[in-house]
C-alpha positions in Angstrom: 63.0 78.6 142.0 66.6 78.4 141.5 67.3 79.1 138.0 69.5 76.6 135.5 72.3 78.0 133.6 73.4 76.9 130.5 77.0 77.8 129.4 78.2 78.0 126.1 81.5 79.3 124.5 83.2 79.5 120.9 83.4 76.2 119.1 85.1 76.8 115.8 88.1 78.1 117.8 90.4 78.0 115.0 88.4 80.4 113.0 89.6 83.4 115.6 93.3 81.8 116.3 96.3 81.3 114.2 96.3 78.3 112.1 99.6 76.1 112.9 101.0 75.1 109.5 102.1 71.2 109.1 105.6 70.3 108.5 106.3 68.2 105.1 106.6 64.7 105.8 110.2 63.8 106.9 111.5 61.0 109.1 110.5 61.4 112.6 112.7 63.0 115.1 113.1 61.2 118.4 110.1 62.3 120.5 108.0 62.8 117.3 107.8 59.1 116.3 104.4 57.8 115.2 102.5 54.2 115.9 99.5 54.3 114.8 97.7 57.5 115.7 100.0 57.8 118.9 102.8 60.5 118.6 105.7 58.5 121.0 107.2 61.4 123.4 110.4 61.4 124.6 112.4 59.7 126.3 110.4 56.7 124.9 111.3 55.6 121.7 110.5 52.9 119.1 114.0 53.2 117.4 117.1 51.8 119.8 118.7 55.3 119.1 115.5 57.1 120.7 115.6 55.7 124.1 118.2 55.1 127.0 116.6 52.6 129.0 114.7 49.6 128.4 111.9 51.0 130.6 111.3 53.5 127.7 111.2 51.1 124.6 108.1 51.3 122.9 106.9 48.2 120.7 104.8 49.0 117.0 102.0 46.1 117.3 99.8 45.2 114.6 96.6 44.9 116.5 93.0 44.3 114.4 94.6 45.9 111.3 95.9 48.5 113.2 99.3 49.7 114.5 99.2 50.1 118.6 102.5 51.3 121.0 103.3 49.1 123.8 105.8 49.5 126.5 106.5 46.2 128.6 106.6 46.8 132.5 107.8 43.9 134.5 106.6 41.5 132.3 103.2 42.9 131.2 102.6 44.6 127.9 100.8 48.0 128.1 99.0 50.0 125.4 100.7 53.5 125.7 97.6 56.2 124.8 99.9 59.0 124.6 101.1 61.8 127.0 99.0 64.8 128.3 102.1 66.5 130.6 105.8 66.4 131.0 107.0 63.5 132.6 103.8 61.8 132.4 102.7 59.0 130.0 99.0 57.3 129.4 98.4 53.6 129.7 95.6 51.4 129.5 95.7 50.2 133.0 93.7 46.7 133.8 91.2 46.5 135.9 91.6 44.5 139.4 88.8 42.0 140.0 87.2 40.6 143.0 84.9 37.4 143.1 84.7 37.5 139.1 85.2 33.7 138.0 84.6 35.0 134.6 87.4 37.4 134.7 90.2 35.8 136.8 92.6 36.3 133.4 92.2 40.1 134.0 92.5 40.2 137.3 95.9 38.3 137.5 97.2 41.5 135.4 97.7 44.0 138.1 100.6 46.6 137.0 103.3 46.5 139.4 106.1 49.4 139.0 108.2 48.0 141.8 112.0 48.4 140.3 110.9 50.9 137.7 111.4 54.4 137.0 107.6 54.8 137.3 105.1 55.4 139.5 101.3 56.2 140.1 101.0 60.1 141.2 97.7 61.6 142.7 98.5 64.9 141.0 96.9 62.9 137.9 95.0 59.5 139.1 92.1 58.8 141.3 90.7 55.6 142.6 87.4 53.8 141.5 85.7 50.7 142.6 82.4 48.9 141.2 80.6 46.9 143.9 78.2 47.3 146.8 78.0 47.5 150.3 81.8 47.0 150.6 84.5 48.9 152.5 87.4 49.4 149.7 90.6 49.8 151.4 93.9 50.3 149.3 97.2 49.6 150.7 100.4 50.8 149.4 103.5 48.8 148.1 102.1 45.8 150.7 102.6 48.4 153.6 99.6 50.5 155.7 96.4 51.5 154.2 96.4 55.0 152.7 93.0 55.4 151.9 89.6 53.8 150.6 85.9 54.7 150.0 82.8 53.0 151.1 80.4 51.8 148.1 76.9 52.5 147.7 74.1 50.0 148.9 72.9 47.4 146.2 69.7 48.3 144.4 69.8 51.8 146.2 68.4 53.6 142.5 72.1 54.3 141.3 72.6 52.8 137.6 75.9 51.2 138.9 76.8 51.0 142.7 80.4 51.8 143.6 82.4 54.7 144.6 85.7 56.9 144.1 87.8 58.5 145.9 91.2 60.9 145.5 94.5 59.1 146.5 97.5 60.7 148.2 101.1 60.7 147.3 102.8 58.1 144.8 103.2 54.5 144.7 104.4 51.5 142.4 101.7 48.9 143.7 98.6 48.4 145.3 96.8 45.9 147.7 92.8 46.0 147.4 90.7 44.9 150.2 87.0 45.0 150.1 85.1 44.1 153.6 81.5 43.9 153.6 79.9 46.8 155.8 76.1 45.8 155.8 74.4 42.2 156.0 74.7 41.3 152.6 72.1 38.4 150.6 73.3 35.3 149.0 73.2 36.7 145.8 75.0 39.6 146.9 78.1 37.7 148.5 78.8 36.7 145.2 78.6 39.7 143.3 81.2 40.6 141.0 83.4 43.8 142.5 86.1 45.4 140.8 88.7 48.3 141.4 91.0 50.3 139.7 93.4 53.4 139.5 92.3 55.9 136.6 93.2 59.2 135.2 90.6 61.6 136.2 91.4 64.1 133.5 90.2 61.1 131.0 86.8 60.5 132.8 84.1 63.0 133.8 83.0 62.9 137.7 79.7 61.9 138.8 78.2 59.9 141.7 78.9 56.9 142.8 81.1 56.3 139.7 82.7 58.8 137.0 81.0 58.1 134.0 82.2 55.3 131.5 83.5 53.0 134.8 81.1 50.1 134.9 81.6 46.1 136.1 82.4 45.6 132.4 84.9 48.1 132.0 88.5 46.0 131.7 90.9 48.7 131.0 91.1 52.7 131.8 93.7 55.1 131.0 95.7 55.8 133.9 98.8 58.2 134.1 102.2 57.0 134.7 105.0 59.9 135.9 108.6 59.1 136.3 111.5 60.8 138.0 113.1 62.9 135.8 95.7 77.5 122.3 92.9 78.8 124.2 91.8 81.8 122.4 90.0 83.5 125.4 89.7 86.9 123.9 87.4 85.7 121.0 84.4 86.4 123.3 80.7 85.9 122.4 78.2 88.8 121.9 74.4 89.0 121.7 73.1 89.2 118.0 71.2 92.9 117.5 68.2 93.4 119.7 67.4 95.2 122.9 70.4 94.8 125.4 70.2 95.7 128.9 73.4 96.1 131.3 73.8 95.4 135.1 76.1 96.6 137.5 77.3 94.9 140.6 76.6 95.7 144.3 78.9 95.2 147.3 79.0 94.5 150.9 82.4 94.2 152.5 84.5 92.5 149.9 82.1 90.4 148.1 80.2 91.7 144.9 76.6 90.8 143.9 74.9 90.4 140.9 71.6 89.2 139.8 69.6 87.5 141.2 71.1 88.6 144.7 70.1 92.0 146.4 71.1 93.9 149.1 69.1 95.1 152.0 69.6 96.6 155.5 67.1 94.9 157.3 67.5 92.1 159.8 65.3 89.5 158.7 64.4 89.9 154.6 61.5 88.1 152.7 63.2 86.0 149.6 66.0 83.6 149.3 68.4 85.8 147.5 68.2 88.9 149.7 71.9 89.6 151.3 71.8 91.2 154.6 74.8 93.8 154.9 75.6 94.5 158.5 78.1 95.8 160.5 80.3 93.2 162.5 82.2 93.8 166.2 84.9 95.0 164.2 83.2 98.1 161.8 83.4 96.4 158.9 80.4 95.6 156.9 80.0 92.0 156.3 77.1 90.1 154.0 75.3 87.4 155.3 72.7 84.8 154.0 69.8 83.8 155.9 68.9 80.3 155.5 66.3 78.7 157.3 66.8 80.8 160.5 70.4 80.4 160.2 72.8 83.6 159.5 75.7 82.7 156.8 78.1 84.9 156.2 78.9 84.9 152.6 82.4 84.7 151.2 81.9 84.6 147.6 79.3 84.9 144.7 79.6 84.0 141.0 76.9 84.4 138.7 78.7 81.9 136.2 79.0 78.8 138.4 75.8 79.6 140.0 76.7 79.5 143.6 77.6 81.4 146.7 80.2 80.6 149.0 79.6 80.3 153.0 81.0 79.9 156.3 80.0 76.1 157.1 80.4 74.9 160.6 83.0 71.9 161.4 81.9 68.4 162.6 84.5 67.5 165.2 84.9 64.1 166.4 87.4 62.1 169.3 88.4 65.8 170.4 88.3 66.8 174.2 87.0 70.2 173.6 85.2 70.0 170.8 82.2 67.9 169.5 78.5 67.9 167.9 76.0 66.0 166.4 77.2 65.8 163.1 74.3 67.5 161.6 75.0 69.9 158.2 72.8 73.2 157.6 69.2 71.9 156.3 68.8 73.3 152.8 65.6 71.2 152.3 62.8 73.6 150.8 65.0 76.3 149.5 66.5 76.8 146.0 69.7 75.9 147.4 71.8 72.7 147.3 75.5 71.4 148.4 77.6 72.0 145.4 78.6 68.6 144.1 81.2 70.1 141.2 82.8 72.8 143.7 82.8 70.6 147.1 84.9 68.0 148.4 83.8 66.0 151.4 86.9 66.3 153.4 87.7 64.2 156.6 90.9 65.5 158.5 92.7 63.0 160.8 93.8 59.3 160.9 92.6 56.0 161.9 89.1 57.2 161.4 86.3 55.7 159.3 84.1 58.7 157.7 80.8 58.0 156.7 78.0 60.2 155.5 74.4 59.6 155.5 71.5 62.1 153.8 69.8 63.6 156.7 66.5 63.7 154.9 66.2 59.7 153.7 68.7 58.0 155.6 70.6 56.6 153.2 74.4 56.5 153.0 76.0 59.1 150.8 79.8 57.7 150.8 82.7 57.5 153.2 86.1 56.7 153.2 88.9 55.7 155.3 91.7 57.4 157.1 95.1 56.4 156.8 96.5 55.0 159.2 97.9 56.8 162.6 101.7 54.7 162.3 102.1 56.3 159.1 100.4 59.6 159.3 100.6 63.1 160.9 97.8 63.3 163.3 97.5 67.1 163.1 98.6 67.7 159.7 95.7 68.7 157.3 97.6 66.6 154.6 96.5 63.6 156.8 92.5 62.5 156.0 90.5 61.0 153.2 87.9 62.6 150.9 85.2 61.5 148.5 82.8 63.3 145.9 78.9 64.1 147.0 76.0 63.2 145.0 73.8 65.9 143.0 71.2 67.8 144.6 72.3 66.9 148.3 70.2 69.3 150.8 71.5 68.2 154.1 73.8 65.3 155.9 74.8 63.7 158.6 78.7 62.8 159.3 80.2 60.5 161.5 83.5 59.0 162.3 84.3 55.9 164.0 87.3 53.7 164.7 88.4 50.8 163.5 86.6 48.3 161.5 88.3 45.2 161.8 90.9 44.7 164.8 93.1 42.5 162.9 93.7 45.2 159.9 93.2 48.5 161.8 95.3 50.3 164.7 93.6 51.3 168.0 95.5 54.7 167.7 92.6 57.4 166.6 93.2 61.1 166.0 90.7 64.2 167.0 89.6 64.9 163.3 86.7 66.8 161.6 84.5 65.9 159.1 82.9 68.7 156.6 82.4 69.7 153.0 84.9 72.1 151.9 85.3 74.3 148.9 87.1 72.4 146.5 90.3 74.9 146.1 90.3 75.0 149.8 90.9 71.1 149.8 93.8 71.2 147.3 95.4 74.1 149.7 94.8 72.0 152.9 96.3 68.4 151.0 99.3 70.3 149.5 102.7 69.0 151.3 103.8 72.3 151.4 100.8 73.8 153.0 100.7 72.2 156.4 97.7 73.5 158.3 96.7 72.7 161.8 92.9 72.5 161.6 92.2 71.8 165.2 91.1 75.1 166.0 89.1 76.0 162.9 85.2 76.2 163.5 84.1 77.2 160.0 85.2 76.5 156.6 84.1 77.9 153.2 81.4 75.5 151.4 79.6 76.3 147.9 75.7 76.2 148.0 74.5 76.2 144.3 71.5 78.4 143.8 71.4 77.2 139.7 72.8 74.2 138.0 75.3 74.8 135.2 74.2 72.2 132.5 75.4 71.2 129.0 74.1 71.6 125.4 73.9 74.4 122.8 71.6 77.5 122.8 72.1 80.6 120.4 71.6 84.2 121.6 68.7 84.9 119.1 67.9 88.2 117.4 65.3 90.3 118.6 65.2 88.9 122.1 65.9 90.8 125.2 69.4 90.1 126.1 71.1 91.1 129.6 74.8 91.9 130.0 76.9 92.5 132.6 78.4 96.2 132.5 81.7 95.0 131.5 80.4 92.6 128.7 82.2 89.3 130.4 78.9 87.4 129.9 75.5 88.0 128.8 72.2 85.7 128.6 68.6 85.4 127.6 65.7 83.6 128.9 64.8 80.4 127.3 62.1 79.8 130.0 61.1 80.6 133.5 63.5 78.4 134.7 66.2 78.4 132.1 69.0 80.8 131.0 71.4 80.7 128.0 74.7 82.1 128.8 77.4 83.4 126.7 81.1 84.2 128.3 84.0 85.2 126.4 86.8 82.9 128.5 84.9 80.5 130.5 84.5 77.0 129.6 87.3 75.0 130.9 84.7 73.2 133.6 81.8 72.8 131.3 83.1 71.8 128.2 80.5 73.5 126.2 80.5 76.4 123.8 78.4 79.2 122.6 77.2 80.6 119.3 76.9 84.3 118.6 78.1 87.2 116.6 81.2 88.8 117.8 
């Protein structure tokens, strides 16, 4: 009986933050030129005195009664959408089409940054492919494969079949190859597919494709790199009415709040009862018993509605370690694997990682590890990843060898496959953090006991309100399964807001 959390934050931020005064109109300085509604960042410029290299020249064109800025890269005009970060610029990137007769003109307009100061970076961009039943492989600069993903099967119930994945490193051009993973019908073999590099900050993640990317999409915002006020204290307080405060209870170094409670007995009744017991080193450690399995608790969050536990790792192609790839079974419990706080990560090289729903047997997703010829076999940086769908309660992972002997090396590394908490994934894949994961047996994994949702609610006058002891957040019950939660400095992840009286 999990709870669904609604998170809301201060919408009218300019009522609480100092207002910036606009300067009087003057001739624009370099870095402040405007074309249409786009400000041109330095070192780009419209006037010749504002750019030092032809690559950074911006042309302001009249398109359908509106002025739009463009840069020209290797003979291709790309519309500029602005700049979000230093040393980056956002462009409209054309989609690459495969087996699409009516889109050949668009398909030929692939952006190639070779010979320019620009490059695509994994710091800002992800990869997506629309289609069904294919292994989509990405090649960097006509070299070895450096990643890929497995499209969902046609007609699996998703509104749009496809896959998306994170990418690694930097590159100036890509070649996409699609290989059928399953027997296809006559109509499916002729089905139009597409692939694109897109700015992940511009799209909301979803399964199997980011919201807004479909087969009709011809261009997407993409971030190019080159070598070269948030009012968190505004807060939200409840309207007048009965207020109760809850405190925290701790076991070891983990603090718990509603709806979890700590007990001492070994086999508690209820899903949210934490077992606090001493381990062999004499320290108290919290555990959660799910379907007969005691899971060590590493962290708890009321606002995110999740609990982080130690989850076993599935190893493949390793001499001393192996198992059947089955996950914890959360079916029949209020828990499920968090789709926004976990990433499926497969460490290693030369393997194809696939994941299936243990309950339905349906393909959840997959990814292709980079070739062992270009990767360090034991580095945690080497591997592939993909997002999981909402509500997954069990899965079965598998690592297999090459798909096609003409395209893939016979060499495979020892590797693992598991859901990992997103912050651990980012630590593992940083070039500066080169972990040897071969000796690991568990990884932190986030389990949801409630579902954060977007919307608008108000803390109503006269209703019972519960607040944390430090007044960081308050909530009211909207129904037996929904809470309206208001928090003063949370909301970046959900982009929703709270109305209340300060």
